[in-house]
C-alpha positions as CSV (number, residue, x, y, z in Angstrom):
1,M,59.8,44.2,112.6
2,H,59.3,42.5,115.9
3,A,62.8,41.1,115.9
4,R,64.3,44.5,115.1
5,G,62.7,45.9,117.9
6,S,63.6,43.0,120.3
7,L,67.2,43.7,119.3
8,R,67.0,47.2,119.8
9,H,65.6,46.6,123.2
10,V,68.4,44.3,124.0
11,L,71.1,46.3,123.1
12,L,70.0,49.6,124.5
13,H,68.8,47.9,127.7
14,V,70.0,49.6,131.1
15,D,69.6,47.8,134.3
16,H,68.3,50.6,136.4
17,H,65.1,51.6,138.5
18,D,65.4,55.2,137.7
19,P,63.6,56.3,134.4
20,A,66.1,59.3,134.0
21,V,69.2,57.2,134.4
22,R,68.0,54.7,132.2
23,R,67.2,57.4,129.4
24,R,71.0,58.8,130.1
25,G,72.3,55.3,129.6
26,R,70.5,54.7,126.4
27,N,71.6,58.1,124.9
28,A,75.2,57.0,126.0
29,L,74.9,53.6,124.6
30,V,73.6,55.2,121.3
31,V,76.8,56.9,121.1
32,I,79.3,54.5,122.5
33,Y,78.3,51.6,120.3
34,P,79.3,53.5,116.9
35,L,82.6,54.9,118.1
36,T,83.5,51.6,119.7
37,A,82.9,50.1,116.4
38,L,84.6,52.9,114.5
39,G,87.6,52.4,116.9
40,V,88.0,48.7,115.9
41,I,88.0,49.7,112.1
42,G,90.3,52.6,113.0
43,V,92.8,50.3,114.6
44,V,93.3,48.5,111.3
45,A,93.1,51.3,109.2
46,L,95.4,53.5,110.9
47,A,98.4,51.3,110.7
48,T,98.9,52.5,107.1
49,I,99.5,56.2,107.7
50,P,102.7,58.0,109.2
51,H,102.7,57.2,113.0
52,G,99.8,54.9,112.4
53,V,101.1,52.3,114.8
54,E,101.2,55.0,117.6
55,I,97.9,56.3,116.9
56,A,96.4,52.7,116.2
57,A,97.5,51.9,119.8
58,I,95.8,55.1,121.2
59,V,92.6,54.2,119.3
60,G,92.8,50.7,120.4
61,V,93.2,51.4,124.2
62,A,90.4,54.2,123.9
63,T,88.3,51.6,122.1
64,V,88.7,49.0,125.1
65,A,87.6,51.7,127.5
66,F,84.7,52.5,125.4
67,A,83.4,49.0,125.5
68,A,84.3,48.8,129.3
69,G,82.3,51.9,129.7
70,A,79.4,50.5,127.7
71,L,79.2,47.3,129.7
72,L,79.0,49.5,133.0
73,V,76.4,51.7,131.5
74,R,74.4,48.4,130.5
75,R,74.7,47.2,134.1
76,G,73.2,50.4,135.5
77,R,76.5,52.2,136.6
78,V,75.9,54.9,134.3
79,D,78.2,57.6,135.7
80,L,81.0,55.6,136.1
81,G,80.7,54.1,132.7
82,L,80.5,57.5,131.1
83,A,83.4,58.7,133.1
84,I,85.6,55.9,131.9
85,F,84.3,56.7,128.0
86,F,85.1,60.5,128.2
87,T,88.3,59.9,130.1
88,A,89.4,57.7,127.3
89,F,88.0,60.1,124.6
90,L,89.7,63.3,126.0
91,G,92.9,61.1,126.6
92,A,93.0,60.2,123.1
93,F,92.8,63.5,121.9
94,L,95.5,64.7,124.3
95,A,97.7,61.8,123.4
96,V,97.5,62.2,119.6
97,P,99.3,65.7,119.5
98,L,102.1,64.2,121.7
99,V,102.4,61.3,119.0
100,T,102.1,63.4,115.8
101,Q,103.4,66.9,117.1
102,D,100.6,68.5,115.5
103,A,97.4,69.3,117.4
104,R,95.2,70.9,114.7
105,L,93.0,67.7,114.3
106,S,92.6,67.1,117.8
107,A,91.5,70.4,118.7
108,V,89.0,70.4,115.9
109,Y,87.8,66.9,117.1
110,C,87.5,68.1,120.8
111,A,84.0,69.4,119.9
112,M,82.9,66.0,119.7
113,P,83.0,64.9,123.3
114,V,81.3,68.3,124.3
115,G,78.4,67.5,121.9
116,L,78.1,64.0,123.5
117,A,78.4,65.2,127.0
118,G,75.6,67.4,126.4
119,V,73.0,64.5,126.0
120,T,74.6,62.2,128.6
121,L,75.9,63.9,131.6
122,G,74.4,66.4,133.9
123,R,75.6,70.0,134.2
124,R,78.7,69.3,136.4
125,G,79.8,66.5,133.9
126,I,79.4,68.8,130.8
127,A,81.4,71.5,132.6
128,V,84.3,69.1,133.2
129,V,84.3,67.9,129.6
130,T,83.9,71.2,128.1
131,A,86.6,72.6,130.5
132,S,88.9,69.6,129.7
133,A,88.5,70.1,125.8
134,V,89.1,73.7,125.8
135,V,92.4,73.1,127.9
136,I,93.4,70.5,125.6
137,V,92.7,72.7,122.6
138,L,94.7,75.6,124.1
139,V,97.5,73.8,125.4
140,G,97.7,71.3,122.7
141,T,97.4,73.7,119.8
142,L,100.0,76.1,121.5
143,A,102.5,73.4,122.5
144,Y,102.1,72.0,119.1
145,P,101.2,74.6,116.6
146,P,101.0,73.4,113.1
147,V,104.1,73.1,111.1
148,D,102.6,73.6,107.7
149,P,100.4,76.8,107.8
150,P,97.8,77.9,107.0
151,P,95.5,77.7,109.3
152,T,97.3,79.3,112.0
153,A,97.2,78.4,115.6
154,T,95.0,81.2,116.7
155,E,92.5,80.1,113.7
156,I,92.7,76.5,114.8
157,V,91.8,77.5,118.5
158,L,88.9,79.9,117.5
159,A,87.3,77.2,115.1
160,A,87.6,74.7,117.9
161,L,86.2,76.9,120.5
162,F,83.3,77.6,118.0
163,L,82.8,74.0,117.4
164,I,82.6,73.3,121.0
165,V,80.0,76.1,121.5
166,V,78.2,74.8,118.6
167,A,78.2,71.2,119.9
168,L,77.4,72.3,123.3
169,V,74.3,74.4,122.4
170,T,73.1,72.0,120.0
171,S,73.3,68.9,122.2
172,R,71.6,70.9,125.0
173,L,68.9,72.4,122.9
174,G,68.3,68.8,121.5
175,L,68.4,67.4,125.1
176,Q,66.0,70.1,126.1
177,G,63.6,69.3,123.5
178,E,63.7,65.5,124.5
179,R,63.0,66.4,128.0
180,E,60.1,68.4,127.0
181,E,58.7,65.7,125.2
182,T,59.2,63.4,127.9
183,R,57.5,65.7,130.4
184,R,54.7,66.0,127.9
185,A,54.4,62.2,127.6
186,D,54.6,61.7,131.3
187,A,52.0,64.3,131.8
188,E,49.7,62.5,129.2
189,A,50.4,59.3,130.6
190,Q,49.6,60.7,133.9
191,R,46.2,62.2,132.9
192,A,45.6,58.7,131.1
193,T,46.2,56.9,134.4
194,E,44.0,59.6,136.4
195,L,41.2,59.2,133.4
196,A,41.5,55.4,133.7
197,R,41.3,55.4,137.5
198,H,38.4,57.7,137.0
199,L,36.7,55.5,134.8
200,Q,37.6,52.5,137.2
201,D,36.2,54.4,140.1
202,T,32.9,55.3,138.0
203,N,32.8,51.9,136.6
204,T,33.1,50.3,140.3
205,R,30.4,52.8,141.4
206,L,28.0,51.8,138.6
207,E,28.6,48.0,139.4
208,E,27.7,48.5,143.1
209,R,24.5,50.6,142.0
210,V,23.7,47.9,139.5
211,E,24.3,45.2,142.0
212,Q,22.0,47.1,144.7
213,R,19.3,47.9,142.2
214,T,19.6,44.0,141.4
215,E,19.1,43.1,144.9
216,E,16.4,45.4,145.6
217,L,14.7,44.2,142.2
218,Q,15.1,40.6,143.2
219,F,13.8,41.1,146.7
220,A,10.8,43.3,145.3
221,L,10.2,40.3,142.8
222,A,10.3,37.7,145.5
223,R,8.0,40.0,147.6
224,Q,5.7,40.4,144.7
225,E,5.8,36.5,144.1
226,A,5.1,35.9,147.8
227,L,2.2,38.3,147.6
228,V,0.8,36.9,144.5
229,A,1.0,33.4,146.3
230,E,-0.7,34.9,149.0
231,L,-3.5,36.6,147.2
232,A,-3.7,33.4,145.2
233,E,-4.2,31.3,148.4
234,L,-6.4,34.1,149.8
235,S,-8.6,33.9,146.8
236,L,-9.0,30.1,147.6
237,R,-9.6,30.6,151.1
238,D,-12.7,31.7,153.1
239,P,-11.7,34.5,155.2
240,L,-13.9,33.7,158.1
241,T,-13.1,30.2,158.8
242,G,-9.8,29.6,157.0
243,L,-11.1,26.8,154.8
244,Y,-11.0,26.4,151.1
245,N,-13.7,28.1,149.6
246,R,-16.2,26.9,146.8
247,R,-13.8,28.4,144.1
248,H,-11.1,26.0,145.2
249,A,-13.6,23.1,145.3
250,D,-14.8,23.6,141.8
251,H,-11.0,23.5,140.7
252,E,-10.1,20.6,142.6
253,L,-13.1,18.3,142.7
254,P,-13.0,17.2,138.9
255,R,-9.2,16.3,139.5
256,L,-9.8,14.1,142.8
257,V,-12.8,12.4,141.1
258,A,-11.1,11.8,137.7
259,A,-7.9,10.6,139.6
260,A,-10.2,8.2,141.9
261,Q,-11.8,6.7,138.6
262,R,-8.5,6.5,136.7
263,Y,-6.8,4.5,139.2
264,G,-9.9,2.6,140.8
265,H,-9.5,4.1,144.1
266,P,-12.5,4.9,146.4
267,L,-13.5,8.6,147.2
268,A,-16.2,9.6,149.5
269,M,-17.8,13.1,149.8
270,A,-19.5,14.3,152.7
271,M,-22.0,17.5,152.5
272,A,-22.6,18.8,156.0
273,D,-25.2,21.7,157.0
274,L,-25.7,23.4,160.6
275,D,-29.1,22.9,161.9
276,H,-31.2,25.9,162.3
277,F,-28.2,28.3,161.9
278,K,-30.4,31.0,160.7
279,L,-32.1,31.2,164.2
280,V,-28.5,31.5,165.5
281,N,-28.0,34.7,163.6
282,D,-31.6,35.8,164.3
283,E,-31.7,35.3,168.0
284,H,-28.2,35.9,169.1
285,S,-26.1,37.9,166.4
286,Y,-24.2,37.7,163.5
287,S,-21.0,37.7,165.5
288,V,-22.2,34.7,167.4
289,G,-23.1,33.0,164.0
290,D,-19.2,33.8,162.9
291,E,-18.0,32.3,165.9
292,V,-20.2,29.2,165.4
293,L,-18.7,28.9,161.8
294,R,-15.2,29.1,163.0
295,R,-15.7,26.6,165.7
296,F,-17.4,24.2,163.5
297,A,-14.5,24.6,161.0
298,R,-11.9,23.7,163.6
299,I,-13.8,20.8,164.7
300,V,-14.0,19.4,161.2
301,T,-10.3,20.2,160.7
302,D,-9.2,18.3,163.9
303,N,-11.2,15.2,163.2
304,A,-10.3,15.1,159.4
305,R,-7.2,13.5,158.0
306,G,-4.4,15.5,156.2
307,A,-5.4,14.1,152.8
308,D,-9.0,15.3,153.0
309,V,-10.1,18.4,151.5
310,I,-12.3,20.7,153.5
311,T,-14.6,23.3,152.1
312,R,-16.7,26.0,152.9
313,Y,-19.3,25.4,150.2
314,G,-22.1,27.9,151.0
315,G,-23.1,29.9,154.2
316,E,-23.5,27.1,156.8
317,E,-22.9,24.2,154.2
318,F,-19.5,22.6,154.2
319,L,-18.0,19.8,151.9
320,V,-15.4,17.2,153.1
321,V,-13.8,15.3,150.2
322,M,-12.2,12.1,151.5
323,P,-9.7,10.5,148.8
324,Q,-8.9,6.7,149.0
325,T,-12.0,6.5,151.5
326,T,-14.6,3.8,151.5
327,L,-18.2,4.7,152.4
328,E,-17.9,2.9,155.9
329,Q,-14.7,4.9,156.5
330,A,-16.4,8.1,155.6
331,H,-19.3,7.1,157.8
332,V,-17.3,6.8,161.0
333,L,-15.3,9.9,160.4
334,C,-18.6,11.8,159.7
335,E,-20.4,10.5,162.9
336,R,-17.2,11.5,164.8
337,I,-17.8,15.0,163.5
338,R,-21.3,15.0,164.3
339,F,-20.6,13.7,167.8
340,E,-18.0,16.4,168.4
341,V,-20.4,19.1,167.3
342,E,-23.1,17.8,169.6
343,R,-21.2,17.8,172.5
344,H,-19.4,20.9,172.0
345,P,-19.8,23.5,174.8
346,W,-21.6,26.1,172.8
347,F,-22.7,28.1,175.9
348,E,-19.0,29.4,175.6
349,V,-20.3,31.3,172.6
350,A,-23.8,32.4,173.9
351,P,-25.9,31.2,176.9
352,D,-28.4,28.5,176.3
353,L,-27.0,27.9,172.5
354,C,-26.9,24.3,171.3
355,Q,-25.7,23.4,167.8
356,T,-26.0,20.0,165.9
357,V,-25.1,19.2,162.3
358,S,-26.7,17.1,159.6
359,I,-24.4,15.2,157.1
360,G,-25.0,13.6,153.8
361,I,-22.5,11.0,152.5
362,A,-21.8,9.5,149.0
363,D,-19.1,7.7,147.1
364,T,-17.9,7.2,143.5
365,V,-18.5,3.6,143.6
366,A,-22.3,4.0,143.7
367,N,-22.0,7.5,142.1
368,P,-19.6,7.7,139.4
369,G,-19.0,11.3,138.0
370,L,-18.6,14.6,139.8
371,V,-22.3,15.6,139.0
372,T,-23.6,12.4,140.2
373,L,-21.4,12.5,143.4
374,V,-22.7,15.9,144.4
375,A,-26.1,15.2,143.8
376,A,-26.2,12.0,145.7
377,A,-24.2,13.8,148.9
378,D,-26.9,16.7,148.6
379,A,-29.9,14.2,148.4
380,A,-28.3,12.5,151.3
381,L,-28.1,15.7,153.4
382,H,-31.9,16.7,152.6
383,Q,-32.8,13.3,153.9
384,A,-30.9,13.8,157.1
385,K,-32.7,17.2,157.4
386,R,-36.1,15.5,156.8
387,R,-35.6,12.5,159.3
388,G,-35.0,15.2,162.1
389,R,-31.6,16.7,161.8
390,N,-28.4,15.8,164.0
391,R,-27.6,12.6,161.9
392,V,-25.7,10.9,159.2
393,V,-27.2,9.7,156.2
394,V,-25.4,7.5,153.5
395,A,-26.6,7.9,150.0
396,D,-27.5,4.3,149.6
397,G,-30.3,5.1,152.2
398,R,-28.6,4.0,155.6
399,T,-28.9,6.4,158.4
400,T,-27.7,7.2,162.0
401,S,-29.9,8.2,164.7
402,T,-29.0,10.7,167.2
403,E,-27.5,8.1,169.2
404,P,-24.5,7.5,167.4
405,P,-22.0,4.5,167.7
406,Y,-19.2,6.6,168.1
407,R,-18.5,7.7,171.5
408,G,-15.4,9.7,171.1
């Protein structure tokens, strides 16, 4: 089936850019091919009848002209190919009476080119072929009337004219129907093209809207993730000092202590408490107390290391966890913090304001386990308070006076 369709496409191919010209050319090839084949057969068969050689020569010349016309049509020169075809066709009908001295058959057959012209030529070409056929009928029949009536010459002319009219009307009606079908098909194709374009435009707009919505959703999700991360960070931060809060300490301390014990690394913990902080709030104000807390947080942060975890553990109580730090190293760091607090210009916050801090230190070497470590640091802090404040006390009983070894 596919091979048959391909063969038909090859045989009826017309090399022209105009669809209307290609359609006329295909109609012409459908007509010319069979007539050319019949002409070849007729050349052989006509040699067996009276005057057959002469008629065969006429048919042979016409057949060659038909083939030339078909070749021109296929190459896109449709008008020239059809002109050669109809000239040869009508010329054959004009030549046959000259040879046979009888025009009755030619007169009747002249309806054939008129019918073919109706589906292959324009109005001017149809008029020329029709007029030529009528002239051949009239002149040929009157010049060579039938020698063996009936029918009479008048009957032959009338029959030929009738057949010419019938062929012309039929071909034109058929061509008109074909054109109507073509117009309807073109209109349907145009509507389908417009619909496809509309669907494509709609699809493009939908894709753009989906892409826009996707970008907006991605932005919203990213913003939400950022807000969630910010909220999570805020939930672990003390809003006044910016340090981690006790919630973060409760989450991180077990992990840090467990890691230190697992890998055998030292870990020290310092618990610090601002001395007489309640009097700051009572004698000055809570806003002064807030500023003292903020400044103390900055002092601790400035003197601690990046790996140290600093937490506001209570109201004025702070926790500093120092991974991979020995008790002696923690002692030096805490002394530095104590000294910086003592010498800080607190008068900038309020006149006559002085502030000190007491610190207790413990480590995991002497106090394995989180509970033991916290309890030891807290006990050392209480010892610092009882011994007069403004000092650092180590959980093993060592203490420093208010004259620290660190001078900053």
